[in-house]
C-alpha positions in Angstrom: 5.7 -15.8 -34.0 3.3 -12.7 -34.5 4.3 -9.1 -33.1 2.3 -7.7 -30.4 0.7 -5.4 -32.7 -0.9 -8.2 -34.7 -2.5 -9.3 -31.7 -3.7 -5.9 -30.9 -5.6 -5.7 -33.9 -7.9 -8.5 -32.7 -8.3 -7.0 -29.3 -11.8 -7.8 -27.8 -13.2 -5.2 -25.4 -16.7 -7.0 -24.7 -16.5 -10.6 -24.3 -16.6 -11.7 -20.5 -13.6 -13.7 -19.9 -12.6 -16.6 -17.4 -15.0 -19.1 -16.0 -18.6 -17.7 -15.5 -21.9 -19.4 -14.4 -24.4 -18.2 -16.9 -28.1 -19.9 -16.0 -27.2 -23.7 -15.9 -23.9 -23.7 -17.7 -20.4 -22.8 -17.1 -19.3 -20.4 -20.1 -15.3 -20.1 -20.3 -13.5 -17.7 -22.5 -9.9 -17.1 -23.2 -8.5 -14.6 -25.6 -6.0 -16.1 -28.1 -6.4 -15.0 -31.8 -3.4 -17.1 -33.2 -3.5 -20.3 -31.0 -3.6 -23.6 -33.1 -5.7 -25.1 -30.4 -6.7 -24.7 -26.8 -7.8 -27.3 -24.5 -9.4 -26.9 -21.0 -7.9 -29.5 -18.5 -10.4 -30.1 -15.4 -9.0 -31.3 -12.2 -10.9 -32.9 -9.4 -12.1 -30.8 -6.6 -10.7 -33.1 -4.1 -7.4 -33.6 -5.7 -6.1 -30.7 -7.9 -3.5 -33.2 -9.1 -6.1 -35.6 -10.5 -7.4 -34.8 -14.3 -11.0 -35.5 -14.7 -11.1 -34.7 -18.5 -9.7 -32.7 -21.3 -12.0 -30.7 -23.5 -11.2 -29.0 -26.8 -12.2 -25.2 -27.1 -14.3 -24.0 -29.9 -12.5 -21.1 -31.8 -14.4 -17.9 -32.5 -12.0 -15.2 -33.6 -10.4 -13.9 -31.4 -11.5 -16.2 -28.5 -11.5 -19.8 -27.4 -14.8 -20.9 -25.9 -16.4 -23.8 -23.9 -20.0 -24.1 -22.8 -20.2 -26.8 -19.9 -23.2 -28.2 -18.4 -21.3 -30.6 -15.9 -21.7 -29.4 -12.1 -18.2 -28.2 -11.9 -18.6 -25.8 -8.9 -15.3 -26.0 -6.9 -13.4 -28.1 -9.5 -10.1 -26.6 -11.0 -8.7 -26.1 -14.5 -5.9 -25.1 -16.7 -5.2 -24.3 -20.3 -3.3 -26.7 -22.6 -2.3 -24.2 -25.4 -0.8 -25.2 -28.9 1.0 -21.9 -30.0 1.1 -20.7 -33.5 4.6 -22.3 -33.7 3.6 -25.6 -32.4 4.9 -25.3 -29.0 2.9 -26.5 -26.3 2.4 -24.4 -23.0 0.2 -24.8 -19.9 -1.4 -21.5 -18.5 -3.2 -20.3 -15.6 -6.5 -18.3 -16.5 -5.6 -14.6 -16.1 -9.4 -14.2 -15.0 -9.3 -16.9 -12.5 -11.7 -15.6 -9.7 -10.3 -18.1 -7.2 -7.4 -20.8 -7.3 -6.4 -24.1 -6.0 -4.0 -24.1 -2.9 -0.6 -23.2 -4.5 2.9 -24.2 -3.5 5.8 -22.7 -5.4 8.1 -25.4 -4.3 11.2 -23.0 -4.4 11.1 -22.4 -8.3 9.2 -20.9 -11.0 7.9 -23.8 -13.0 4.7 -24.5 -11.3 1.8 -23.6 -13.1 -1.5 -22.4 -10.9 -4.8 -23.8 -11.4 -8.1 -21.8 -11.7 -11.2 -22.7 -9.7 -14.7 -22.8 -11.2 -16.4 -20.4 -8.5 -19.8 -18.3 -8.4 -19.0 -15.2 -7.1 -21.9 -12.4 -7.6 -21.7 -8.6 -7.5 -22.6 -6.9 -4.4 -26.2 -5.3 -4.9 -25.6 -2.4 -2.6 -22.1 -1.1 -2.3 -20.7 0.9 0.7 -20.7 4.4 -0.1 -20.0 7.6 1.8 -22.7 10.3 1.7 -20.6 13.1 2.7 -19.4 15.5 -0.2 -16.8 17.4 1.8 -15.2 14.5 3.7 -11.7 14.9 5.4 -8.6 13.9 3.8 -8.2 10.1 4.5 -6.0 8.9 7.3 -4.6 5.5 6.2 -3.3 2.5 8.3 -1.0 0.4 6.0 -0.8 -3.3 7.2 0.1 -6.7 6.3 -2.8 -9.1 7.1 -0.5 -11.8 8.6 1.5 -9.2 10.7 -1.5 -8.1 12.6 -2.2 -11.3 14.3 0.9 -13.6 13.7 2.2 -13.4 17.2 -1.3 -13.5 18.9 -2.1 -16.6 20.9 -5.8 -15.7 21.4 -7.0 -16.5 17.9 -7.8 -19.5 16.2 -5.7 -19.0 13.1 -3.1 -16.4 13.3 -2.4 -14.3 10.3 -5.6 -15.2 8.7 -8.7 -12.7 7.7 -11.0 -14.3 10.2 -8.5 -13.2 13.2 -8.6 -9.7 12.8 -12.4 -9.9 13.6 -11.4 -12.1 16.7 -9.1 -9.2 17.9 -11.6 -6.4 17.1 -9.1 -4.9 15.0 -11.6 -2.4 13.4 -12.4 -1.1 16.8 -8.7 -0.4 17.4 -8.4 1.6 14.1 -11.5 3.5 15.2 -10.0 4.2 18.3 -6.9 5.8 16.6 -9.3 7.9 14.3 -8.0 6.0 11.2 -10.4 6.2 8.0 -9.0 3.6 5.7 -7.0 0.3 6.2 -4.6 -0.4 3.4 -3.7 -3.8 3.0 -0.5 -5.0 1.5 -1.3 -7.2 -1.9 -4.1 -9.9 -1.1 -4.3 -11.0 -4.8 -2.3 -14.2 -5.2 1.3 -14.4 -5.2 3.8 -16.9 -6.3 6.6 -17.6 -3.9 4.6 -19.2 -1.2 3.1 -22.4 0.1 -0.5 -21.3 0.9 -1.2 -24.4 3.0 1.6 -24.0 5.3 0.5 -21.5 8.1 3.1 -22.3 10.6 4.1 -19.2 12.5 7.8 -18.7 12.0 9.7 -18.0 15.2 13.2 -16.7 15.4 15.7 -19.0 13.7 13.0 -20.4 11.6 13.8 -18.6 8.3 15.2 -20.3 5.1 16.4 -17.3 3.2 14.6 -16.7 -0.1 12.7 -20.1 0.7 11.0 -18.5 3.9 7.4 -19.0 3.8 6.5 -15.6 4.4 5.6 -12.9 1.7 4.3 -9.3 1.5 2.5 -10.1 -1.9 4.6 -8.2 -4.4 5.1 -11.1 -6.7 1.8 -11.4 -8.4 0.6 -14.5 -9.7 -3.0 -13.6 -10.4 -4.9 -10.2 -10.1 -8.4 -11.5 -9.5 -7.8 -14.4 -7.1 -7.4 -13.7 -3.6 -4.3 -15.3 -1.7 -5.5 -18.3 0.1 -2.8 -18.0 2.8 -5.0 -15.7 4.7 -8.1 -17.9 4.6 -9.0 -20.5 7.1 -8.9 -23.2 4.2 -6.5 -22.8 1.2 -8.0 -25.9 -0.2 -11.4 -24.5 -0.5 -11.6 -21.8 -2.9 -14.7 -20.3 -1.5 -12.9 -19.7 1.9 -10.7 -16.9 0.8 -13.8 -15.2 -1.1 -16.2 -15.3 1.7 -13.8 -14.6 4.3 -12.6 -11.5 2.8 -16.2 -10.3 2.0 -16.9 -10.6 5.5 -13.6 -8.6 6.7 -14.6 -5.8 4.4 -18.3 -5.8 5.6 -16.8 -6.0 9.3 -14.7 -3.0 8.5 -17.5 -1.0 6.9 -19.6 -1.8 10.0 -17.1 0.1 12.0 -17.1 3.0 9.4 -13.2 1.9 8.4 -12.7 1.9 4.7 -10.8 -0.6 2.8 -7.8 -0.1 0.4 -6.0 -3.0 -1.7 -2.5 -2.6 -2.5 -2.2 -3.9 -6.1 1.0 -4.5 -8.3 0.4 -4.1 -12.0 4.1 -3.0 -13.1 5.3 -6.7 -13.1 4.3 -10.4 -12.3 6.7 -12.7 -10.4 8.0 -14.0 -13.8 6.6 -13.2 -17.1 6.0 -16.7 -18.1 2.7 -16.6 -16.0 1.1 -14.6 -19.1 3.6 -15.6 -21.7 2.4 -19.0 -21.3 -0.8 -17.8 -23.0 0.5 -15.3 -25.6 4.3 -15.1 -25.8 5.4 -11.4 -25.9 2.2 -9.7 -25.7 1.6 -8.6 -22.0 5.0 -7.1 -21.4 7.3 -4.5 -22.9 10.0 -6.8 -24.3 13.3 -5.1 -25.0 12.6 -2.3 -22.4 16.2 -1.3 -20.7 14.4 0.0 -17.6 12.7 -2.8 -15.5 10.7 -2.7 -12.3 12.3 -6.0 -11.4 14.5 -8.5 -13.1 11.9 -8.8 -16.1 10.3 -6.2 -18.5 7.2 -4.1 -17.2 3.6 -5.2 -17.7 2.5 -3.4 -20.9 -0.4 -1.4 -19.4 -0.9 0.5 -22.6 -1.9 -2.5 -24.7 -5.6 -3.0 -24.8 -5.9 -6.5 -23.4 -3.4 -5.8 -20.8 -5.3 -2.7 -19.9 -8.5 -4.8 -19.8 -7.1 -7.0 -17.2 -6.0 -4.1 -14.9 -9.4 -2.4 -15.1 -11.5 -5.6 -14.9 -9.5 -7.0 -11.9 -10.0 -3.6 -10.3 -13.8 -3.2 -10.8 -14.1 -7.0 -9.8 -12.8 -6.2 -6.3 -15.1 -3.1 -5.9 -18.1 -4.7 -7.4 -17.9 -8.1 -5.6 -15.9 -7.2 -2.6 -16.9 -3.7 -2.0 -13.3 -2.4 -1.8 -12.8 1.5 -1.3 -9.8 2.0 -2.9 -6.4 1.0 -4.4 -2.6 1.7 -3.9 -0.7 1.1 -7.0 2.7 -0.2 -6.5 5.4 1.5 -8.9 2.5 3.4 -10.6 5.2 5.2 -12.6 5.3 2.0 -14.9 1.5 2.2 -15.6 0.8 4.5 -18.5 -1.4 7.9 -17.9 -4.1 6.7 -20.2 -4.8 3.6 -18.4 -4.8 5.5 -14.9 -7.3 7.8 -16.3 -9.4 5.4 -17.7 -9.4 3.1 -14.5 -10.3 6.2 -12.6 -13.2 7.2 -14.6 -14.7 3.6 -14.5 -14.1 3.0 -10.8 -15.6 6.2 -9.9 -18.7 5.5 -12.0 -19.1 2.6 -9.6 -18.0 4.4 -6.5 -17.5 8.2 -6.5 -15.3 8.4 -3.5 -13.0 5.8 -4.2 -9.4 6.5 -3.2 -6.6 6.1 -5.7 -2.8 6.7 -5.2 0.7 5.3 -6.2 4.4 5.5 -6.2 4.9 8.1 -9.2 8.6 8.0 -9.0 10.7 9.5 -11.6 11.8 6.1 -13.0 9.9 4.3 -15.8 10.4 2.8 -19.1 7.7 4.9 -20.4 8.3 8.4 -21.5 7.5 10.6 -18.5 5.0 12.4 -20.7 3.0 9.1 -20.8 3.0 8.4 -17.2 2.1 10.0 -13.9 5.4 11.1 -12.5 5.8 13.3 -9.4 7.6 16.5 -10.3 6.9 16.1 -14.1 3.2 15.9 -14.3 0.4 17.1 -12.0 -2.9 15.6 -12.4 -6.8 16.6 -11.8 -8.4 13.2 -11.0 -7.2 13.1 -7.5 -4.6 10.4 -8.1 -2.3 10.5 -5.1 1.6 10.4 -5.2 3.6 9.1 -2.4 5.4 12.3 -0.9 9.0 11.4 -0.6 9.9 15.1 -0.3 8.3 15.4 3.2 9.3 11.9 4.2 13.1 12.2 3.8 12.7 16.0 4.9 11.3 14.5 8.2 13.0 11.4 9.0 15.9 11.2 6.2 17.0 8.3 4.3 16.5 4.7 5.6 20.1 3.7 4.8 23.4 5.1 3.9 26.4 6.0 6.3 25.6 7.7 9.6 21.9 7.4 9.2 21.3 11.1 8.7 18.1 12.0 10.1 15.9 14.6 8.4 15.1 18.1 10.2 14.3 16.4 13.5 17.9 15.2 13.7 19.2 18.7 13.0 19.9 18.0 9.3 18.8 21.5 8.3 19.6 20.9 4.7 16.3 19.3 4.7 14.6 22.4 5.9 13.6 23.9 2.5 11.9 20.8 1.6 9.9 20.4 4.7 8.9 24.0 4.4 7.6 23.5 0.8 5.6 20.6 2.5 4.0 22.8 4.9 2.4 24.7 2.3 1.2 21.6 0.5 4.0 21.4 -2.0 1.9 23.7 -4.2 3.3 25.1 -7.3 1.4 28.6 -7.1 2.1 30.3 -3.6 1.9 33.9 -2.5 4.5 33.3 0.2 7.8 35.0 -0.2 10.0 32.7 1.9 13.6 32.9 1.6 14.3 29.3 2.8 11.9 27.3 0.8 12.7 24.8 -1.9 11.1 25.9 -5.3 12.2 22.9 -7.5 9.6 21.2 -9.7 9.9 18.0 -7.6 9.2 19.5 -4.3 6.4 21.9 -5.5 4.7 19.4 -7.8 0.8 20.2 -7.5 -2.0 22.6 -6.6 -4.4 19.9 -5.6 -4.0 18.5 -2.0 -5.7 15.2 -2.9 -2.4 14.5 -5.0 -0.5 14.5 -1.5 0.2 11.5 0.4 2.3 12.3 3.2 4.0 9.4 5.4 7.3 8.9 7.2 7.3 5.2 7.3 5.8 2.6 5.3 6.4 -1.3 4.7 9.7 -1.1 2.8 12.0 0.7 5.4 12.8 0.8 8.9 9.8 1.5 11.2 9.7 5.0 12.5 10.5 3.6 16.0 13.7 1.7 14.8 14.7 4.8 12.8 14.5 7.0 15.9 15.7 4.4 18.3 18.9 4.0 16.0 19.5 7.6 15.5 18.6 9.6 18.3 20.6 10.0 21.3 19.3 9.9 24.8 16.8 8.1 27.1 13.4 6.4 26.6 11.5 9.5 27.3 13.8 11.8 25.0 13.3 9.1 22.1 9.5 9.2 22.8 9.5 13.2 22.3 11.3 12.9 19.0 8.9 10.1 17.8 6.1 12.6 18.8 7.5 15.2 16.9 7.6 13.1 13.7 4.0 12.5 14.0 3.2 16.2 14.6 5.2 16.8 11.7 3.4 14.5 9.3 0.0 15.3 10.6 0.2 19.1 10.5 0.3 18.9 6.7 -2.2 19.0 3.9 -3.3 16.1 1.9 -3.8 12.3 2.6 -1.6 11.0 5.4 -0.4 7.0 6.2 0.6 5.3 9.0 2.5 2.0 8.8 0.9 -0.6 11.0 2.1 -0.6 14.6 3.1 3.0 14.8 1.0 3.5 17.8 2.8 0.8 19.7 6.4 1.6 18.7 6.5 -1.2 15.9 9.8 -2.8 15.7 11.6 -5.2 13.7 14.4 -7.0 15.3 16.6 -8.8 12.9 16.6 -12.5 12.1 19.7 -13.9 10.4 17.8 -16.9 8.9 15.5 -14.6 7.0 16.2 -13.0 3.3 18.3 -9.9 3.4 19.1 -10.1 6.9 22.2 -8.1 6.1 20.0 -5.3 5.4 19.9 -4.7 9.2 21.6 -1.7 11.4 22.8 -1.6 14.8 24.3 1.4 16.6 25.6 2.3 20.1 22.6 4.7 20.5 19.6 2.0 20.3 18.1 0.9 23.7 16.2 -2.4 24.1 13.1 -1.1 25.6 10.8 -4.2 25.1 13.6 -6.6 26.2 14.2 -8.3 22.9 17.7 -9.1 23.5 18.9 -7.0 20.5 19.3 -3.6 19.1 19.6 -4.6 15.6 17.0 -3.9 13.4 16.0 -4.7 9.7 14.7 -2.6 7.0 13.6 -4.8 4.3 11.6 -7.7 5.7 9.4 -8.9 2.9 10.8 -12.5 3.3 11.7 -13.3 6.9 10.3 -14.6 10.1 7.1 -13.6 11.8 9.5 -12.9 14.8 10.8 -9.8 12.6 7.4 -8.7 11.1 4.7 -9.4 13.6 3.2 -6.8 15.9 4.0 -7.0 19.6 0.6 -5.9 21.0 1.7 -6.3 24.5 3.7 -3.2 24.0 0.5 -1.1 23.9 0.2 -0.3 27.4 1.6 2.0 30.3 3.5 4.9 28.8 3.4 3.6 25.1 -0.3 3.6 25.3 -0.5 7.0 27.0 2.3 8.9 25.2 2.0 7.3 21.9 -1.4 5.8 21.0 -3.5 8.1 22.9 -1.5 11.0 21.3 -1.9 9.8 17.8 -5.6 9.4 18.4 -6.2 12.8 19.5 -4.2 14.3 16.8 -6.0 12.5 14.3 -9.5 13.4 15.9 -8.4 17.0 15.5 -7.3 16.6 11.9 -10.9 14.9 10.9 -12.9 17.4 13.1 -11.5 20.7 11.8 -10.5 22.1 8.4 -7.1 23.4 9.2 -5.3 20.5 7.4 -8.2 19.7 5.2 -7.7 22.6 2.6 -8.4 21.5 -1.0 -6.0 23.4 -3.3 -3.5 26.2 -3.7 -6.1 29.2 -3.4 -7.2 27.9 -0.1 -3.8 27.5 1.2 -2.7 30.9 0.2 -5.8 32.5 1.9 -5.6 30.3 5.1 -2.0 30.3 5.9 0.2 33.0 7.5 4.2 32.9 8.2 5.1 34.5 11.4 8.8 33.5 11.1 11.0 31.1 9.4 14.7 30.8 9.5 16.8 27.7 8.2 19.9 29.0 10.4 17.7 28.8 13.4 15.8 25.9 12.6 12.5 27.6 13.2 9.1 27.5 11.3 6.2 29.6 13.0 2.9 29.7 11.0 -0.6 30.4 11.6 -3.8 28.7 9.8 -7.2 30.5 9.9 -10.5 28.7 8.7 -14.0 28.9 9.7 -13.0 26.6 12.8 -10.7 29.7 14.1 -7.1 30.1 14.3 -4.1 27.8 15.1 -0.5 28.2 15.2 2.3 25.4 14.6 5.7 26.1 15.7 8.6 23.7 14.9 12.0 24.2 16.5 14.5 21.9 15.0 17.6 23.1 17.0 18.5 22.7 20.6 18.1 26.6 21.4 15.3 28.4 22.7 12.6 30.3 20.6 10.6 33.1 22.0 7.4 34.4 20.6 4.2 36.0 21.6 0.8 34.4 22.1 -2.3 34.5 24.0 -3.3 31.1 22.8 -3.7 27.6 24.6 -1.2 24.7 23.7 -3.3 22.0 22.4 -0.5 19.5 21.3 3.0 19.3 22.5 5.7 16.8 21.8 7.4 17.3 25.0 6.7 14.9 27.9 9.4 15.3 30.5 9.2 19.2 30.7 6.2 20.5 28.7 6.5 23.8 26.9 4.7 26.9 28.1 3.2 30.0 26.0 6.0 32.3 25.0 8.9 30.1 25.0 9.5 26.9 22.8 12.2 24.6 24.0 14.7 23.2 21.6 13.9 20.1 19.5 10.0 20.9 19.9 6.8 21.1 17.9 3.8 22.7 19.5 0.2 23.4 18.3 -1.6 26.5 19.6 -5.3 27.4 19.6 -5.6 31.1 19.2 
């Protein structure tokens, strides 16, 4: 077999791949410079298992090509490849724009089928006119979770259901700017046609028919599970387009989560060209198989072409890159340039952890390499400083739980984690990992996301006290996150105290936690909550919209909405860089021992003062201002004296 370098010599950066309608013909192209033979197997549009015909391809180095005049719209196809060593493989087109409904049937031997579909580029893309728009406020959500427990929609868990419940209006009320969907590209371990909502006890471990989408099957096709009819290859296309248009009509931008560091199993692309698309032999792997070789020209093409496809054909406004630390820096720079040529305001960010099979010099790694292309890094420094780790003995919270060892890290977050600071603060962290940028667009602050405990479950499991006391800690977390520079992200349901009660029939149900401190305020009959819910029941993952009333609506939802409005309408937490932070910030008092951070921010909007008190003792100060935001509910803070375990924002 040829080495990948020999394939690289025949890279083709111009040919349009996949099946495309050109005039009155279907033109199909597949890149494979060394195959002995490639045949196109066509399947019936009404029965994807019924073969209609097999057509031998015409080889024009380095591609195999078919020109078909038949009316194939809605039909399906696969490739039958005779490799250079004579082995026969069947393969899914990596450029499949849609697919036949797929059922993995509990193993990795099934090969998906691409669909012949006509999908046109959008003539007028949704673009923002503002040059100095505020930093995005993101809402991360799984399409299914948002409506899986709703009884007032036609198809729970679908794209269409989000319009039925007026979800964009809900985001607008929260003053959210971007919805970030967990991966909607086609994934593998799922039966797309099975839409049964899984109640408690209906899980089947690894075979549970629920999926976040982090096991990619194809990067161009949308997952039919979210459509009204997975057996119609156009339903997923049309309905996601309509969803994006609906979001845009409410001024909500759309970000797709994408997974280019691995596929569910590497045979998906090895069935086309063995060994080319993955870094075979790497010791560090993102999953149980080698990482996707983004630096190789035709692998890079798949990444960039699929991203452009979602921007040009679906009008998507940004991307979140799963484990971006496994994608090489040159590819990220190239995709950024090409996407911003189409949409200048496109939002890009990823998990730039110090974990990769690449040299850190060849990747974007938090604490090792900054960037000047506004590619955001998930900020685990402030995440852990605020709430602590998600697991471990004792569930140590961050500074809100009195863990003042995290105080220096949170203080670094307050100044935007900037490397170049004028502030002479004794207790601040100065490591390269905590002070990693001078550009606030590189910051993506969050306290909870899909993989980990919800923020409410974390507070409930770890904070001692009654419901109101837990509400106050929860509000303090929100303030600590939102009173930072950079982009910010909320997990779905943060506004309604999203909770994930454990179901022992789901996968990884043992990754649940229970403490004597937790209380059952929603009458779920349990105080055991799961932190890793990628393959369990809807009982665990679904949002319980009935919680959004009374005290939760008043003290949580409305509180988040007002803080977000304040962020968007002022410049205080929308500073661009180290220079602006150094000019705007003044520290009045900081003490790790006392657990106090007292600082002022001054911009053209005026002056504000933020004071955090992480201990249970009183902090006295002088001010003639007015308290705009206070985490306390039972006994609110008054000017001049800040109660223990409090955060306030004062307009001065």
